[in-house]
N, C-alpha and C positions, 0 to 999 in steps of 0.2 A: 610733654604736657602742653595743652593748647592754652595760650594766654588770651585774655580778653583784649579788646582794642585799647582800653585804658592801660592795662598792664604792659602791653607792647610799647605804647608811647612812653610810659615811665622807664622801661628798660632802655629804649633808644635815648631817652634823656640822660640816663645814667652813663651810657656809653659816651655820649657827647661831652658830659662833664669831665669824665676821665681823660678823653682825648685832648680837651682844652688844657687841663691841668698839666698833663704829661708834656704837652707841647711847650708850655710856658717855662716850666722849670728845666726842661731839657735844653731849651734855647739858652738859658742863663749859663748852663754848664758848657754848652757848645762854645759860647763866647769865651769862657775861661780857657777852654782847650786851644782856641785859636789865638787869643791875645796874651795869655799868661804863660810863664815858663817855670818849671818844665811842663809841657802840655799834657804828657801822658799821666801826670799825677792826678788829673781830673777825670780820667777814663773810668776809674772805679766809682766816682761820684755820679757820673752819667748813668752807669749801669744800675744805680739805685733809684734813679728818678721814676721808673714805672712803679716801684713799690711805694714810694712816697705818694705818687699820684693816686694809686689804688686806695691807700689808707685815708687820704683826704676825701676822696670820693665816697668811701664808705661812711665816714663821719658826717659828710653833708647829707647823705641819705638816711642817717640814723641807724646805720648797721654796725655791727661789731666786727673787728678783724678776725674774730673766731669763726666767721662765716666762710672764710677761706679754708680750703681743704689742706690742713696742716699735717694730718696723719700720713704715715709712710705708705699705707695701703699694702697691697700684696707685693712681697719682696721679689717675686718673679718679674715684675715690671721694672723694678730698680735694676735688677741684673741685665734685663734686655736693654734698658736705657743706657747701660754702660757698653754692652756688646755691639749694639747697632752702629754707633758712630765710629768705634774702632774698626768695624768691618768696612764701612763705606770709605773711610780714609785709607785703609789698606788697599782696597780695590782701586781707588783713585791712583795711588802711587804704583801699584803693580801694573796698571795699564800704562802709566807714564814710562815705567822702566821697559816694558816689552815693546812699546811703540817707538822707543829710541829718543824720547824727549828728555831723558835724564837717566842716571844710573846711581847705584849706591856709591857713596863716597869711599875714598881709600882710608886705610888705617890711620894715617897721619891726621886727616881731617876729622875722623871719629874722635881722636884723643883731644883735638882742639875743642870739639863740641862738648866732650866730657868735662874739660876744664871750665868751659863757659857755664855749665849747669851745676858746678860746684863739686865735682868729683876729684879735684886735685887733692893730693895728699892721702888718697886711699891706696897706699902701696904703689906698685908700678903696674898700671893697668895695661892690659892688651886690648886691642880693638874690640874683640868679641865680648869679653866680660864688661867692657865699658858700655857697650850698647845694651847688654842685658840689664846691668845695674841702672843705667840712665833711664831706660824705658820703664823699668819697675818703679823707680822713684818718682818720675814725672807722672806715671799712670796711677800712682797712689797719693803721695804727698802733694804732687802738683795739681792733681784733680781736686783734692780737698781744699787747697788754697784757692783754686779757680772757683769753687762753689761759693766762696764768700762774696764774690761779685755777681756770679750768675743768679744767685738767690734773689738779689735785688730786682733783676729783670723779670725773673720767673714769678715772683709774687705778683707783679703787675700783669704780665702777659698771659701766663698759663694759670696762675692762681686766681686771678680776678677777671681779666678781659674776656677770655674765651668763654667763660661761664655766663657772662652777661650776653655775649653774642649768641650763645647757643639757645638762649631764651627766645630769640627772634629769628634765628637762621638755622638751617640744616647744618650737618657737620661739614659738608663741602664749603658752604658759604662762610662758616665760622673759621675754618682753617685758612681759607684763601684771604678773607678780609683781614684777619689778624696777622697773616703773613705779609701782606702788602704794607700794613701799618708798621709792622716791626722792621721790615726792610727800609721803608722810607725814613724811619726814625734814625737810621744809620747814615743817611746820605751826606751830612756835613763831614763826617769822618772820612768818607771816600773822597770827597772833594779836597779835603785838607791833606790827607796822607797818600792819596792814590797817585799812580804814575800815568796809567792809561785810563782816564776817568770814565770814558764812555763804555769801554769794554768791562771794566771792573764793576761799574754800576749795573750793567746787564747781567753779568754772571752772578754777582752777589744777590740780586733780586731772585734769580732762579734758585740759588742755594737756600736762601732764608725762607722763601715761600715753600720749597720742598721740605725743609726741616720743620716748618710749622705744621704740616700735615702729620708728620711722624710724632712730634711732640704733643700735639693735641690728642692724637690717638692714645698715647700712653697716659696722658693726664686724665682723660675721660675714663679709660679702662681701670686705672688704679684709683680713681677718685682722690687724687693727690697731686700736689704741685711738685713733689720731690723727684719723680722720674724725669721731668723736664729740667730741673736744676742739675741733676746728674748728667743727663744727655748733653745739655749745653756746655757744661764744664769739660766733659770728656771730648766732645767735638773740638772745642777750642784748643785744648792741650795737644791733641794728636795732629791737628791740621796746622797748628802754629809752631809748636815746640819740638815735635818728635820727628815726623816724616820729612818736612822740608829741609832741616839742617843735615839730614842723613842722605840727601839726594843732590847730585850734581845736576846742573842744567846745561844743555847744549845751546849754542848760539841761536838766537831767534825763537827759542822755545819757552822763554820765561812765562809767557801768557798761559801756558798749560799748567803751571805749578801753583800751589798754595790755595788759600781760601777764596781768592778772587780768580782762580784759574779756570780755564774752560773745562778741563777734565773733572774737576771737583763739581762743577755745576752739572755736567752731564750725569755723573754717578748719583748725585743727590736727587736729581730729577727722577731717575729710574726708581730709587728707593721711595721718593715721595708719592709717585703714582701707585706703587705697590701698596703702600699703607692707606692711601686714599681709597683704592678699590676694596681693601680689607675692611676699612671702617664702614663703607657703604654696605658691604655684604653682611656685616654684623649689626647693622642697624644703629650705629652710633649717631 
């Protein structure tokens, strides 16, 4: 739908209000993360800052939060939003294994991982059943728990922000702009927790912007924020809690592993390009 000049200015004004608010309240939580202990206690609060900013912006503009796409939409997109991040994390670690940058851990380390995620006391676990049970629990209960925090981000980013951007930008601009903002929003965490800040900053930007294209695609197709919530939670669980602990690293290859790793950036970039081209072909 073509907007008038006045409507475009109003949309950009709304976008600006949202970005100012999310920057201010996120800065306060970033300060708590850096200065207060335990710092990770405040990560969940940070992830809800985009939602708070979106709700405040809607109130300022006289809009109801019901204007956000709360419905589940087509369940096909929910299923795909679970499957795609599992696939790209698996591809990432499969390439790491075959390239010799890491290998599957031995049985003893599998059982250590099983104990760490709370499987201690479930009989005498062997490594294979431990992996099966652990992946199942993290991939279900773990994802549901993760959705409690990713929901906060996605109300803001994919529930509100991309829809305002889409009023004034094509799909490509919307996904790219929102991806850059989303990635930049994380930068204090990279500085605070990172080891090789320059490399991790670069790879993380590639990952986040690539994910932004995929998540925007599913949010627009489903007309719902829930595919993005599921996608975000599944991606976090599989890249943080499942594949890295089950993979050993060889000396000098740590920079290939994890959510800040080179391999993950390369794989998500390929997926992002595929979904960008798919969205353009479909006229999103």
